[in-house]
C-alpha positions in Angstrom: -93.5 15.9 65.6 -92.2 18.6 63.5 -91.9 16.4 60.5 -95.5 15.2 61.1 -96.7 18.7 61.2 -94.9 19.6 58.0 -96.3 16.6 56.2 -99.8 17.5 57.3 -99.3 21.1 56.1 -97.9 19.9 52.9 -100.9 17.5 52.3 -103.4 20.3 53.1 -101.7 22.6 50.7 -101.7 19.9 48.0 -105.3 19.0 48.4 -106.4 22.7 48.4 -104.4 23.1 45.2 -106.1 20.2 43.5 -109.5 21.5 44.6 -108.6 24.9 43.1 -107.5 23.3 39.9 -110.6 21.3 39.6 -112.7 24.3 40.2 -110.8 26.3 37.6 -111.1 23.5 35.1 -114.8 23.4 35.6 -115.1 27.2 35.3 -113.1 27.2 32.0 -115.1 24.4 30.6 -118.3 26.3 31.4 -116.8 29.5 29.7 -116.0 27.5 26.6 -119.6 26.1 26.4 -121.0 29.6 26.6 -118.4 30.9 24.0 -119.0 28.1 21.6 -122.7 29.1 21.3 -121.8 32.7 21.1 -119.3 32.6 18.2 -121.6 30.7 16.1 -120.2 27.1 15.9 -118.8 26.0 12.6 -120.0 29.2 11.0 -118.2 31.7 13.0 -120.1 34.9 13.2 -118.2 36.6 16.2 -114.4 36.4 15.5 -113.7 38.1 18.8 -115.5 35.4 20.7 -113.8 32.7 18.7 -110.4 34.2 19.7 -111.3 34.2 23.3 -112.4 30.5 22.9 -109.0 29.7 21.7 -107.3 31.6 24.5 -109.4 29.8 27.2 -108.9 26.5 25.5 -105.1 27.0 25.8 -105.5 27.9 29.5 -107.7 24.8 30.1 -105.3 22.6 28.1 -102.3 23.8 30.3 -104.3 22.8 33.5 -105.2 19.2 32.3 -102.0 18.5 30.3 -100.5 16.1 32.8 -103.8 14.8 34.4 -106.0 14.3 31.4 -104.2 13.8 28.1 -107.4 13.0 26.2 -109.0 16.2 27.3 -105.7 18.2 26.5 -105.6 16.7 22.9 -109.3 17.4 22.4 -109.3 20.9 23.6 -106.3 21.8 21.5 -107.5 20.1 18.4 -110.8 22.0 18.6 -109.0 25.3 19.2 -106.6 24.6 16.3 -109.6 23.9 14.0 -111.2 27.1 15.0 -108.0 29.0 14.5 -107.9 27.7 11.0 -111.5 28.6 10.5 -110.9 32.2 11.5 -107.9 32.5 9.4 -105.2 32.3 12.1 -103.0 29.7 10.4 -100.0 30.3 12.7 -102.1 29.8 15.7 -103.5 26.6 14.1 -99.9 25.4 13.4 -98.9 26.0 17.0 -101.9 24.2 18.5 -101.8 21.2 16.1 -98.1 21.0 16.6 -98.5 20.7 20.4 -100.6 17.5 20.0 -98.5 16.1 17.1 -95.1 16.6 18.7 -95.8 16.4 22.4 -97.9 13.3 22.3 -97.1 11.4 19.1 -98.5 8.2 20.6 -101.9 9.6 21.4 -104.8 8.6 19.3 -105.4 12.1 18.1 -101.8 12.7 17.0 -102.3 11.4 13.5 -105.0 13.9 13.0 -103.0 16.7 14.5 -99.9 16.0 12.3 -102.0 15.6 9.2 -103.8 18.9 9.8 -100.5 20.5 10.6 -99.3 19.5 7.0 -102.7 20.6 5.6 -102.4 24.1 7.1 -98.8 24.5 5.9 -99.9 23.5 2.4 -103.2 25.2 2.0 -103.3 28.1 4.4 -99.6 29.2 4.6 -98.4 28.0 1.2 -95.2 26.6 2.8 -94.9 23.7 0.4 -91.5 22.5 1.6 -92.6 22.3 5.2 -96.0 20.7 4.2 -93.9 18.0 2.2 -91.7 17.4 5.1 -94.7 17.1 7.4 -96.7 14.8 5.2 -93.6 12.6 4.9 -93.2 12.6 8.7 -96.9 11.6 8.9 -96.3 8.7 6.6 -93.2 7.7 8.6 -94.9 7.8 12.0 -98.4 6.5 10.8 -98.1 4.6 7.6 -101.2 2.5 8.2 -103.5 5.2 9.6 -107.0 4.4 8.3 -108.1 8.0 8.3 -105.3 9.9 6.7 -102.5 7.7 5.3 -104.1 7.7 1.8 -104.7 11.5 2.0 -101.1 12.1 3.0 -99.9 10.1 0.1 -102.2 11.9 -2.4 -101.4 15.2 -1.1 -97.6 14.6 -1.5 -98.4 13.5 -5.2 -100.5 16.7 -5.8 -98.3 19.1 -3.8 -97.7 22.3 -5.7 -99.9 21.4 -8.6 -102.5 23.7 -9.9 -106.2 22.6 -9.8 -106.1 22.2 -13.5 -103.2 19.8 -13.3 -104.9 17.8 -10.6 -107.9 17.5 -12.8 -105.9 16.4 -15.8 -104.2 13.7 -13.6 -107.5 12.7 -12.2 -108.9 12.2 -15.6 -105.9 10.2 -16.7 -106.4 7.8 -13.8 -110.1 7.5 -14.6 -109.2 6.6 -18.2 -106.8 3.9 -17.0 -109.4 2.3 -14.9 -112.0 2.1 -17.6 
């Protein structure tokens, strides 16, 4: 009888926790919808609201990490892109890194890993880490239809000035004519 009572109590507590989590997820999603409109979308006009969006996204991601990996990846990628947009590259690296490193088999992992390398290269100027990350991308996802060519080209052009890139592009054009 005692074991049965403990089981019932545990089950009730578990169900109550799941309900609380579902309500919290819905609440956070609603907050994100409101903030998305308020910070200005792709053209961020309110940086503080964008920062709040990123923080709430991290909270939501933590709640859905084990139950909804697709939502976890989508929320973190959107927050990472926003962090990059508002010139918070370290936060972008952190968020892209979570998707790329914690879920390398997920469909969004190639995007996360490529963007991680891109931020290292273009926002942080850390060419050594960018190179390593592009190489890791090509090792993990050599046939990725969206970014494999971009990663290869980024490696070829890494550290070159815009003028050098233009000269190389012009040489390639001459060879194809």
